[in-house]
N, C-alpha and C positions, 0 to 999 in steps of 0.2 A: 266422200264429199260431205262437208257439214251442212246442216239445214239452212243456215243463213246464206251461204254461198249458192246453194241450190235454188233457194227462193229468188234471189236477185238475178241469177242466170235466167230463170223463167220470166222475170219482169222485163229483162232486156229484150226478150223475144215477143212478149205479148202486148207491148205498148204501154206498160205501166211506168217505164222509165220516163217517157214523155209526159205521162200523167203527173208524175212527181214534180217535173219541171213546172207544169201548170199550177199544181196545188201549192207549191212552195215559192214559186217565182215572185209573186207580188210582195210578200213580206221580206224575202231575202233581198230583193232589189231595193226595197224601202230602207232596209238596214244598211246596205252597202253605200247608199247615198250619204249616210252620216259619217262614213269613214274618210278621214283626210289622209289619203295614201301618200307615201313619201315620193320625192322627185324621181327616185329609181328604186324599184323593189322587186322582191321575189315572193312567190305565193304558192301555197300548197293547199289543195282541197282533199280532205280525208273522207273517203266514201263519195267519190265524185259522180257516181251514176253514169249518165250518158255525156258528162263533161260540160253541161250547160253553164255552170258557174265559172269554170276555167276559161271557157270561150269568152264570157263577158269580161273577165279580168284581163285576159291576154289582149283584148281589144284596146285597153288603155295604153296610151303612148308611153307612160312612165313605168310600165311593167316590163321587166327584163326577162322573166321566166315565170310561167305558170304551169304547175305540175298537178295532175290529178291521179290519185291512187284509189283502187277499189279491189276488194277481195273476189269480186265476180269477174271472171275472165271475159264473159260475154258483154258485160257493161263496158269493159275496157275496149273491146272490139268495136262496140257502138261509138265510143268516144273518138277513137282513131278515125272512124269513117266520117265523123262530123267535123273533124279538125279543119280550122280555117286559117291558122297562123303558125308560123315557124316557132313562135314563142311557147306554144303548147307542147306538153309531153304527158303521156299517160302510161302508168305502170301498174301491172297486175300484182298487187301486194296489199297487205293490211298494215296499219300503222305500227303494230308491235313488231312486225317482221321487216319493215322497210330498212333498206341499207343505203349507204351513200354518205358523202361528206358535205353535201350542200346544206347551207343554213338558210333559213327563211325569215323574211321580215314579217310575214303574215301566214298563219295557218288558219284554215276555215273548215268547219264541219257542220253540215245541216242534216239532221235526222239520221245520224250514223254512229255517233260515239256510244250510244247506249247498247249497241250490238257487240261491243268488244268483249273479250273474255275477262279482262281485268281493267276496270276504270283507272286504278292507280298506275298500272304499267303503261297504259296508253297515254295518260297525262304526263307521266315522267318522260316518255319518249318525245312527246310534242314539246315539252319544256326544253329538252336537250337540243332539238333541231332548230329551235328559234334563236335568232340573233339576240344579243343583249338589247333590251328595250322593245323586243318584238311582241306582237299581239296574237292571241288565239281567240278567234270568234267561233263560239259553239252555239248553234241554234237547235232548239228542240220544241216540238209540240207535245211530246210525251213526258209529262211531269205530273206529280201527284195532285197538285191543285187543279189541274185541268181534267176534271173527272170524266169528261166525254171520251178522252183518249186512253184512259188507263186500261181499257179492255183490249187494246190492240194486241198485246202479247198473247192473250187467250185466242183471239181471232186468227192470228198469224201462226200460232203454235211454234214459235221460235224464241230463243233467248233474247229478252229485252230487259235491261236494268232500269227499273222505275225509281226515280228519286224526286224529292221535293226541291223547290228552289233553294231552300236553306242547305240541303245536302249537296246539291251541285256546287254551291259556293264553297262549302267546306272541302270538297274534293280538290277544287282549284287552289284554295289557300294552303292546304296541306302539301301540295306539290311545290309551292313557292311563288305562285302568281299573286299579284295585286288584282283584286276582282271588282268588277262592276257588272250590273245586270240591266237589261232593258227588255221591255215587252213591246212587240210590234203587233198591233191588232188590225184586222181588216173589218172596219166598221160597217161596210155595206154587204158583207158576205151573208149568204143564206144560212150558214151554219152558226148556231148561237155561240159555240165555244171559240170560233175564230173571231167573233165580234167582242166577246167578253174577256177571253184569256189570251188568245193569239199565241204567237211564237215567243218563247223565252230565249233570249240571247245572253249567254254568260261570256263576259269579255275578260280574258286573262292577259295581264301584261307582265312580261319577264323583267326582272331587275336589270338595270344598266350595268351592274358590276360584273 
């Protein structure tokens, strides 16, 4: 078992999955408020943890299907236990290995893409499974400019790809995405970095062609 999978299996059992929901929830929900979802859409969460984003999205009337994937089997078990809608589905896999013919209007990832083996391979797969004109919303607190978080890889002792905002944009553009970025800050948070830097969202749009 690789270190990343082992780490998140442990988190699924020791309460850190719920802590991630609390830590990331405010900024993620603030970001999702800005998204004008289609009248009918499909949604994929890459690295879904305990499924909290999938549950939020599946609760929308215009959501046809919301799928969460995670390489941690125990996170997927947690997600299935918390399932509240028939529109939800949870699969034990990572984005590079994901199989199936379904195409998505939206792909979402919060604090998970930097764990992949190859950023290029993961982004190419996401681009492939998006419908024409579809969007990939990638959120990260772990980026070069946010100095307070750059030590996380050393603390966790697992593979984490650290990139600057410019490098993130370059990865997306190289894949074929049209790119925008947005910072969501928590101005009342006790942590200085959450107030001053916050979560970086990279928004990639696939061509309509």
